[in-house]
N, C-alpha and C positions, 0 to 999 in steps of 0.2 A: 640583338639587332632588331630590325623591324619585322621581317618575314618569319613565319613559324614553320618548322619542319613538317608538322602534321597537315599543313595546307598543300603540300607537294608530294610528288613521288619521283623516283629516279627516272630520267628519260631513257627508255630502253631501245627505241627503234629509230630515233632521229638525231643521233649525235650525243653530245655530252650535255649535262646540265640537269635541269628539273622541269617538270611539267605540272600544271595545277591538278590537284586531286579533289579539292573542295571549291566551293564558290568563293571562299576567302582568298584562295590562291589566284583565282581569276581577277578578283578585285585588286589584289596586290600588284599583279602585273600591269593592269590598266592604270592604276595610280602611279606607277613608276614610269611607264612609257608615254602616256598621253601628255603630261606636262612637258616632257622632253621633246616630243614631236612638235608640239605647239611652239616651244621655244626655238627650235630649229627652223620651223616654217616661217615665223615672223622675222622679217629682215630689219628689226629695230636696232639690234646690238651690233657693234663692230666685230670684225673677225677675231681679234685678240680675246675679247670677252667670250665669244662663242667657243673658242678653243679651250679656254680655262674652264668654262662651265661643262663642256663635253668631257674633259679629263676628270673633273670632279665627279660628274654623274657616273662615268664608267668605273671609277675607283669605288664609289659607293656601291654600285651594282655588284662588282666583283667581290667586295667584302661581304655584303649581305647574302648573296647567293652562295658564296663559299661557306659562310657560316651555316646556312640552311643545309647544304649538302653534307657538311661534316656532322651536323647534329641529327641527321635523319637516321632512324633506327632501321637496321636491316638484319634479317636472320642469316644464319650460316649459309643457306642455299643461295640467297641473293648476293651475298658477299663473294661466294665462289663463282657464280655466273658472271658477276661484274669483273672479277679479276681475270677470268679467262677471256672475256670480251675485250678488256683493255689490252691484254697481252696480244691478242690477235690483231687489234687495231694498230698497236705500236709496231709489230713486225711488218704489217702491210705498209705503213707509212715509211718505215726504215728502208724497205726494199725499193719503194718508189723514189725515195731520196737518193739512194745509191745509184739507181738506174739513171736518174736525172743528172747526177754529177758525172757519171761515166759518159753519158751522151754529150754533155757540154765539153768534157775533156777531149773526147775523140773528135767531135766536129770542129772544135777550135784548133786542135792539133793538125787536122787535115788542112785547115786554112793557114797553117804555120803561124798562129797567134794564140797562145794558150790563155784561155779565159774561162774561169769557173766561178759560179756564184758562191761566194764565201759564206753566205748565210746558210746555204744548204750544208756545207761542210761543218760549220759551227753547230748546226742542229744535230748532225750525226755525232760529233764529238761530245756535245752536251748530253745526248742520250746515253752514250757510252759511259760517261762519268757518273751519271745518275744511276745507271744499272750497276756499275761496279760498287759504288758507295752503298746502294741498297742491299746488294748481296753481302757485303761485309757486315753491315749493321744487323741484318736479319739472321745471318749465320751465328753471330755472337749472342743473339737473343734466344737461340735454340727453340725455334718455333716447333 
């Protein structure tokens, strides 16, 4: 792909993703974002064209940044720290999703009209499925 892993480091304190480590990483981010911002700021193209370009641009960024993140070299300590951080983040998000679903269920039941955001429930079940499949695969690999 275009970006190089040695230009970036793992984002440790501001969410997920990467952050520039060298000047080349900063230039890469500028060269990716500035043309997109200019494209969005100029009202020359119709809405349909803007949507297609946005989808293409986001797909490109996801692929390239995903490639950079996968190719980044990490030592054993960094891998362990990242794993524990990801686990803690996942548990926190899951607890908040469960609280949100329970709140929606209780408040809508009190109004005698059961309404729950099914995307929240889908996110919980998707997480359950991913965890189950991951456990099965990792147990068979005998880490």
